[in-house]
C-alpha positions in Angstrom: 0.3 -0.1 0.0 1.1 3.6 -1.0 2.2 6.0 1.5 0.8 8.6 -0.5 -2.7 7.1 -1.6 -4.5 9.1 -4.7 -7.4 10.0 -3.1 -5.8 11.4 0.1 -5.8 15.2 0.6 -2.9 16.8 2.1 -3.3 20.1 4.6 -0.5 22.6 3.7 0.9 25.1 7.0 1.2 28.8 6.1 4.7 29.2 3.7 6.4 32.0 2.2 7.4 31.9 -1.2 10.0 34.5 -3.6 10.7 33.7 -6.7 14.6 32.8 -7.3 15.2 32.7 -11.4 14.0 29.2 -12.1 13.1 28.1 -8.4 11.1 29.2 -5.9 12.2 29.6 -2.7 9.6 28.3 0.4 9.4 28.9 4.1 7.8 28.2 7.4 8.8 31.4 9.1 7.5 29.7 12.5 10.2 27.1 12.4 12.8 29.0 10.1 12.9 26.4 7.5 13.4 27.5 3.9 13.8 24.9 0.6 14.0 25.8 -3.2 11.8 24.4 -5.2 11.4 24.0 -9.4 8.5 26.2 -9.9 6.6 22.9 -11.4 6.8 21.6 -7.8 4.9 24.9 -6.6 2.7 24.0 -8.8 1.7 20.9 -7.7 1.8 22.5 -3.9 -1.0 24.9 -5.4 -2.9 22.0 -6.4 -3.1 20.4 -3.2 -3.5 23.9 -1.5 -6.4 24.0 -3.6 -8.1 21.1 -2.2 -7.3 18.4 -4.7 -6.2 15.2 -4.0 -3.3 13.6 -4.4 -4.5 11.7 -7.5 -6.5 15.1 -9.1 -2.8 17.1 -8.3 -1.1 14.2 -10.4 -3.4 14.4 -13.6 -3.4 18.1 -13.3 0.3 17.9 -13.5 0.6 15.4 -16.6 -2.2 17.0 -18.6 -0.1 20.1 -19.2 3.8 18.9 -19.0 2.5 15.2 -20.3 4.7 13.9 -18.1 4.2 12.0 -14.6 5.1 13.9 -11.8 7.4 12.3 -8.7 4.7 13.7 -6.4 5.3 11.1 -3.8 8.9 12.3 -3.7 8.0 16.4 -3.1 5.5 14.9 -0.4 8.1 12.9 1.2 10.4 15.7 1.2 7.9 18.4 2.2 6.4 16.0 5.3 9.6 15.7 6.9 10.4 19.4 6.8 6.9 19.5 8.5 5.3 21.8 5.4 2.3 19.2 4.7 0.1 17.3 6.8 -1.4 13.9 4.5 -5.1 13.7 6.0 -6.6 10.6 6.7 -10.8 10.2 5.2 -11.8 11.5 8.7 -9.6 14.3 8.7 -11.0 17.7 7.1 -8.6 20.2 9.5 -4.8 20.5 9.9 -3.8 19.6 13.0 -2.2 22.4 15.2 1.1 20.6 16.0 4.0 20.5 14.5 7.6 18.5 14.7 9.9 21.1 14.5 10.2 23.2 17.5 9.9 26.7 17.3 13.4 29.1 17.2 13.9 31.3 20.4 14.5 34.6 18.3 16.0 37.3 20.5 15.2 40.9 21.1 11.8 40.6 19.4 10.2 43.7 21.4 12.2 45.9 18.9 9.6 46.7 16.2 9.6 46.7 12.3 8.9 50.3 12.3 11.3 51.2 15.1 14.1 49.4 12.8 13.3 50.9 9.9 14.3 54.2 11.3 17.3 52.9 12.7 18.8 52.2 8.7 16.8 54.8 6.4 18.2 56.5 4.0 19.0 59.6 5.6 21.0 57.5 8.8 22.5 55.5 5.8 23.7 58.6 4.4 25.1 60.2 7.6 27.2 57.0 7.6 28.7 57.5 4.0 29.2 61.2 5.1 31.3 60.0 8.3 33.1 57.9 6.4 33.8 60.1 4.0 35.9 62.5 6.3 37.4 59.6 7.7 38.8 58.1 4.1 39.9 62.2 3.8 41.3 62.4 7.4 43.3 59.4 6.4 44.7 60.8 2.9 45.8 64.0 4.7 47.6 62.3 8.0 48.5 58.3 7.0 49.9 57.8 10.2 46.4 58.5 12.1 45.9 54.7 10.9 47.3 52.4 13.9 50.0 49.8 14.1 50.7 46.6 15.6 52.5 48.4 18.4 48.7 49.8 19.5 48.3 46.1 21.1 51.6 46.4 22.9 51.0 47.6 26.3 53.7 48.5 28.6 52.1 49.5 31.7 49.0 48.0 33.4 49.3 44.9 30.9 46.4 43.0 32.4 44.4 45.8 33.3 44.5 47.1 29.4 44.1 43.7 27.9 40.6 43.2 30.1 39.4 46.6 29.2 40.0 45.8 25.7 38.7 42.5 25.2 35.6 44.0 27.2 35.3 46.9 24.9 35.8 43.9 22.0 33.3 41.9 23.3 30.8 45.0 23.3 31.9 45.4 19.7 30.9 42.0 18.7 27.8 42.3 20.2 26.9 45.9 18.4 27.9 44.3 15.1 25.4 41.2 15.6 22.8 43.3 16.8 23.4 45.7 13.3 22.4 42.5 11.4 19.4 41.5 13.7 17.7 45.3 13.4 18.6 45.4 9.4 16.8 42.0 9.1 13.9 43.1 11.4 13.7 46.0 9.3 12.7 44.1 6.3 10.6 41.6 8.5 12.8 39.4 9.6 13.5 38.1 13.2 16.8 36.6 14.1 18.6 34.1 17.1 22.0 35.3 18.2 24.5 32.4 19.4 28.3 31.5 19.4 29.9 29.4 16.8 33.1 29.0 15.1 34.5 29.6 11.5 37.0 26.5 11.5 39.4 26.9 15.1 37.8 30.6 15.0 35.0 31.5 18.1 32.3 33.6 16.3 29.2 35.1 17.6 26.6 35.0 14.5 23.0 36.1 13.5 20.9 33.0 12.7 19.1 34.7 9.7 17.6 32.0 8.0 14.6 33.5 7.7 16.4 36.4 5.1 15.8 34.2 2.4 12.0 34.5 3.1 12.3 38.0 1.5 13.1 39.3 -2.3 16.7 39.3 -3.2 17.7 42.9 -3.1 16.4 43.4 0.3 19.1 41.3 1.9 21.7 42.8 1.3 21.4 45.3 3.8 21.2 42.8 6.8 24.3 40.9 5.3 26.4 44.0 5.2 24.9 46.3 8.4 27.8 44.7 10.4 30.2 45.3 8.4 28.8 49.3 7.8 28.8 49.9 11.7 32.0 48.6 12.2 33.8 50.9 9.2 31.5 53.8 11.0 32.5 53.2 14.2 36.6 52.6 12.7 35.7 56.2 11.2 34.3 58.0 13.9 38.0 56.8 16.0 40.1 57.6 12.9 38.7 61.7 13.1 39.2 61.1 16.5 42.8 60.6 15.9 43.4 63.1 13.3 41.5 65.3 15.8 43.9 64.6 18.7 47.2 65.0 15.4 45.8 68.5 14.8 45.8 69.5 18.5 42.2 70.0 18.1 41.8 68.0 21.2 43.8 66.3 24.2 43.9 62.6 24.7 46.2 61.2 27.6 48.7 59.0 26.3 46.7 55.4 28.0 43.4 56.6 26.6 44.7 57.2 23.0 46.5 54.1 22.4 43.6 52.3 24.0 41.8 54.0 21.5 44.6 53.1 18.2 44.0 49.3 19.6 40.4 49.6 19.3 40.5 51.1 15.8 43.1 48.4 15.0 40.6 45.6 16.4 38.3 47.0 14.2 40.3 47.0 11.0 41.3 43.4 11.4 37.6 42.5 12.0 36.7 44.0 8.5 39.9 42.1 7.0 38.9 39.0 8.5 35.4 39.3 6.7 37.5 39.6 3.6 38.0 35.5 4.4 35.5 34.2 1.4 36.7 30.4 2.2 34.4 30.2 5.5 30.9 31.9 5.8 31.6 35.3 6.6 29.1 38.4 5.9 30.8 39.0 2.6 30.8 35.3 1.4 26.8 35.3 1.9 27.0 38.8 0.0 28.6 37.0 -2.7 26.4 34.1 -2.5 23.3 36.0 -2.8 24.9 38.6 -5.7 25.7 35.3 -7.7 22.3 33.4 -6.5 24.1 30.6 -5.3 22.6 29.8 -1.9 24.5 26.3 -1.3 27.7 27.9 -2.2 29.8 26.3 -0.1 28.2 23.4 0.2 28.2 22.5 -3.4 32.1 24.1 -3.7 32.5 20.7 -0.9 31.0 18.6 -3.2 32.9 19.8 -6.5 36.1 19.2 -4.6 35.3 16.0 -3.2 34.0 15.1 -6.7 37.4 15.7 -8.3 39.4 13.9 -5.8 37.0 11.0 -6.6 38.1 11.1 -10.3 41.9 11.4 -9.9 42.2 8.7 -7.5 39.1 6.5 -8.9 37.2 6.0 -5.8 33.6 5.4 -5.7 30.9 7.2 -8.0 31.2 11.3 -7.7 27.8 12.8 -6.8 25.8 14.2 -9.7 25.6 17.8 -10.0 24.2 18.3 -13.3 20.7 20.2 -11.7 22.8 22.8 -11.1 22.8 25.6 -13.7 25.6 26.2 -16.1 26.3 29.7 -14.2 26.1 28.8 -10.8 28.5 26.0 -11.4 31.1 28.4 -12.8 30.8 30.5 -10.0 31.5 26.7 -7.7 34.3 26.2 -10.1 36.1 29.8 -9.3 34.8 29.4 -5.8 36.7 26.2 -5.2 40.1 27.9 -5.9 39.3 30.7 -3.7 38.4 27.6 -1.0 41.4 25.7 -1.1 43.7 28.8 -1.7 42.3 30.0 1.7 42.5 27.0 3.9 45.7 26.5 2.6 46.9 29.8 3.6 44.9 29.3 7.3 46.2 26.2 8.2 49.7 27.2 7.4 49.1 30.3 9.8 47.6 28.1 12.5 50.7 25.3 12.2 53.4 28.1 11.4 52.1 31.1 13.2 49.3 30.3 15.6 50.5 27.0 17.3 54.3 28.1 17.8 53.0 31.7 19.5 50.4 29.9 21.5 53.2 27.5 22.8 55.8 30.2 23.2 53.1 31.6 25.6 52.0 28.6 27.1 55.8 28.3 28.5 56.0 32.0 29.7 52.9 31.7 31.5 53.8 28.0 33.0 57.3 29.3 34.0 55.6 32.0 36.0 52.8 30.4 37.3 55.0 27.4 38.9 56.8 29.8 40.4 53.5 29.9 42.8 51.8 33.2 44.0 54.1 34.0 46.7 57.0 34.8 44.7 55.5 37.4 42.6 51.8 37.8 43.5 50.9 40.5 40.9 53.5 38.1 37.8 51.0 35.1 39.2 47.7 37.4 38.9 48.8 38.5 35.4 50.3 35.5 33.8 46.6 33.7 35.4 44.2 36.0 33.6 46.4 36.2 30.2 46.0 32.6 30.3 42.2 32.4 30.9 41.9 35.2 28.0 44.2 33.5 25.4 43.9 29.7 25.9 40.0 29.9 26.9 38.6 31.6 24.1 40.8 29.6 21.6 40.4 26.2 23.4 36.3 27.5 22.7 36.9 27.6 19.4 39.1 24.6 18.7 36.4 22.5 20.5 33.8 23.6 18.6 35.5 23.4 15.5 36.2 19.4 16.5 32.8 19.1 17.3 31.6 20.1 14.1 34.2 17.6 12.1 32.8 15.3 14.4 29.6 15.6 13.7 29.4 16.2 10.1 31.4 12.9 9.8 28.5 11.1 11.5 26.1 12.5 8.8 
């Protein structure tokens, strides 16, 4: 007996739809699940939503396209993702329960109208003006751009490191809040969470619902975080310019702290250019080229090349991917491979040796005991927790993600 009898009706949960080239993206806002379906599958879905039985929808499709649709395969995917419910002969309405847990979104009290005001054209123009003046100041006085020495504190090392770390945590929170508010401006609620990019601990905003809005409305939510970073960096550079011109007087310790914050922002913006991991700019590129699964498809593409090279098992079929999208995947594959080579090189030849040297110094101080030098012991303990605690969490999440991927 078939799982989907021809005389069965199908109840469909409310969903959004967005045209995306030859496909449609359908989504359930309450469960934050989105699927890409071809236009003919949407027609079948509309037939079922209009009250047609599975058999009737199949016949209507066959009359139009002169071929039998794989309606069972479609219903299986939709049922697994909780978009539909197959009704028995006694059922006439959709059950109220759902298999998928509702995502817990954050800062839902922020209204869409308030978010739109924060990202209005006037505000964006103001941001552009601030950035323009900062670039002009930098062209007149390039020396206001901070160097690596901004991170080298010679006095009150522990206190300054703690202050800088605290400010960086606030900066990361504001960055993610910018994403969240910009997404809210287009009607999408988000969730903030900790994650990792390779072995690096990051905060991220889950904007899965953004795929339910038109493509041109996704750019601002994707770029809101870097935009805020650029604006705040511009403000700091303008203050540093004013200090260079003797328009304001800033104490040396505050000046170095401002330079360190500006440098942290600049390094963060450089990090966003690491397209081989899912950074903000990666999503902009994927959206621009209409490649919703750019990284996933690239991994499969590279895996196929390895399979063909060493004549392993049959490669995964990617013939359904449009030719234009496949060209993007081939180009991105080069960036993906080179980026990972550079990342692992920096880990093994810079990151690990640096941390090893730090560990040796810290262990030497800690092994001497608190009584020998209370200040040095406390300093080493705090620095160890900051450096190795954050890095350790990132490495743990990375290894855990590899383990989960292998299980799948």
